[in-house]
N, C-alpha and C positions, 0 to 999 in steps of 0.2 A: 381803321381797325387798330385797336391797342396792341402793340407788339408784346406787351407783358401779359396779355390775357391768356395765352396758351401755356405759360410757364406755371408749373405746379407750385403751390405755396409751400413755404418752409414748414417742417414739423414744429408743432407747438412745444414750447418749453415745458419742462416738468414742474413738479411742485416746488422744487428748490432751484429752479432756473437751469436745470440740466436737460440736455436733449435726450429723449428716450432712445435706446439702442434700436438697431434695425430689426425688422421682423425676422424671427427664426421659424424654420419649418418644423412643426411639432411631429410630423410623420417621417422625418429624416432619420438616418442612422445615428445612433448615439455615439459619443466619443469613445475611442478605443483606449482602454486602460491596461497598461502592462501589469501582469501579475507580479505580486510581491512575494518572492520566495522566502521561506523560513530559513533562518541561519542554520548552518550545519553544526553538528555536535563537535566539540573538541576531540582531538584524536587521543590525547593522553587518558582522559577518563574512560573512553571506550576500550582502550587496551588494558586498563586496570580491571575493568569488569570482566573482560574475556579471560585474562590471566587468572583471576580469582575463581571463575567458573571451572576452568581446567584444573586448578589446584584442588577444589572440592571434589571433583570427579576422581582424581587420583587417590585422595584419602578414602573415598568410598570404595575404590577398587580393592583396598586392603580387606574391607569387610566382605566384599564379594568373594575374594579368594578364600577367606576362612569359611564362609558358608558352603562354597563348592567342595572343599575338603571334607567338611562335616556331613553334607547331604549326599554327595555322589556315591553310587554303589561301587563296591570293591569288586575287582576281577580276581577270583581265587585261582591260584596256581598250585600244582602238586609236583613234588619231587619224587621221581622213581629212578633210582640208580643214578645214572649220569644223564638223565633226561628231565626236562621240565615240561609238564603237560598242563592243559587247562582242566581244572577240577569240574567245570561245567561247560563242556564244549558248545552247547546250544544256548548258553546264557545271553542275555541282552544287557549285560552290565556296561559294555562300551557305549552303546547307544543311550543308555540311561544317564551316563555321566555327561554326555553332550546335551541331553535334554535338560538336565538340572542346571547346567551352565547357562543355557539359553533362557530358562525361566528366571533365574536369578538376575541375568542381564535385563530382562523385561521389567522386573520390579525396580531395578536400579534406574532404568530410563524413566519410569513413571515418577519416582521420587525426585530425581534431579530436575526434570522438566517442570513439575509442579512447584518445587521450591524456587527455581529460577524465575518462574512466571510471577509468583506471589511477591518475591523480593524486588523485582524490577518493574512491577506493573505501574508504580507511580511515575517512573521516568519514561514510560512508553516502550519498554523493552529495548529493541535495537538489534542491529546486525551482530554486535559483539556477543550478545547472549546466545544467539543461534549458533554462531561459529564456535563459541566456547563449549556449548553442549555437545556439538558434533565432534570436535577434536578431543575434548575431555572424556566423552563416552568411549571413543575408540581407544584412547590411551588407558583409560581405566580397565577396559576389557582385556587389553594385552597384558597389563600389569597383573590383573587377577589370574589370568591364564598361567603366566610364568611363576607367580608366587604359589599358586595352587599346586603346580607340579613340584615345586621345592618343598612345600609344607607336607605333601602327601608321602606315600611310601617311596622308598629309594628307587632310583632308576637303574641301579646296578643289580639286575635280576640274578646273575650268576653268583655274585657275592652273597646276596640274600639267601639263595638256595643252599649254598654251602653252610651258611650260618644256621639255618633251621634244621638241616639234616635230611636224610632219606626218609620218605614216607610221610613227610609233614607238608602242610599247606601254608601258603603265605599270599599276601596281596600283591598284585602287580602295580606298577607305577601308574599314577593318574595321568591320563592322556586326553587330549581334545581332538577327536578324529574329524569332526565337522568344523573346519575353520570359519565357516560362514556364521557360526554362533557368535563370533566376535562383533558382528555388525548389529546384533539385536539391540544392544544398549543404545548406541548413537541413533539408530533409526527410530526407535521408540521415543526417545527424548525429542527428536526433531519433529516428528509427526504430532506428538501431543502438545508441544509448544506452539506449533502453528495453529492447531485446533483451538487451544485456549486463547491465543491472541485474536483469532478471528471471532470468537464468540464473546469474550469478556475483556478484550484489550481496550486500551485507551483510544478513543476516537478523535480524529482531527476535525476541526470546525469546517463545515461546508462553506464554500465561497458564496458570497451574496449574488443575487441575479445581476445581470449586466446592466439592467435599466436603473439600478440604484446608484451607479456611478462610483462604486468602490472596487478596489482591486483585491487580489488574493491576499488573505492574511490580515486585512483591515477590519477590525471589529466594528460592528454597527451597534450603537447604543439602543437599548430596548425602548427608551422613551423618545427616540428620534422620529420626527415626522416623516411620513412617506415621501419619497422623491417624486415630484410632479414636474413634467416638462413645462418650461416657461410659456406663458400665453403670448401669442404674437402681438406685437405693438400695433396699435391702430394708427394709420397714417391718414391725414386729411385727403379727401378726394380733390382732384384739380378742378379749378373753376370752369364751368361750361363755356365753350366758345360761343360768341354771338351768332345768331342766325343770319344767313345771307339776306341782303335786301331783295325784295321781289322785283322781277323784271317789269319794265313799263309796258302797259297794254298797247297794242297797235291802234293807230288812229283810224276811225271809221271812214269808209269811202263816201264821198259827197253824193247826195241824192240828185238824180236827174230831173230836170224841169220839163213840162209839156212842150215847150218850144223846141227843145232839142230832139224831139222825136221826129223821125223821117220814115215815110212808108217805104217798104222794100221796093227796089227797082225791079221791073218785070224783065 
């Protein structure tokens, strides 16, 4: 028996004399690719954008203060002797001043959020825009509140009453009774910015499927052929072992002659 008969033959050489690679399992798990994270934004440009947003909100706070002084209803006071009384005791001027401030803050929040979104849409917005709108809106509201009180009627009611004289009316100082109105501007700007970013913001490219063999952030050309798993290499089948030799047939028994026959003994 040839000892080399049971040894499989070596794989045939390729077209250029190279041995083909070993067979790969087409149903196995694909190689794991680590995601490629996008580089972070530089810190200095983000701080610059946030600071510019806060500065714009502070400038707009001057206009909010002027509108509040102009549109807020006045609280009339009456001088009677040595007393200062409300000319309209059941009036709603105090609540009207708070409502006017809140409505002006609502409009300022819409204007700042829309402007910030349109100006930063190309760069994809960013956390600096949202933080700048929140801080700037709150700072602008506080600035408008304090400037509105300063631009309005004097806060020295006694001196003002002595100035106008007995039996005359004058306007009380402008006050903001509902301090929660200061949050209308930043909250409106924040909510509107998030809504605009979710609906019309810049979209990030979706990662390719795992079977394409590319990681996160790796662009796939449009004309690239689809990724197909490599076909398993064909290996030659081993030579069949020789069949075993048949066993020799047993020799037939010799036939008995008539002379060898004996009658049975009684």
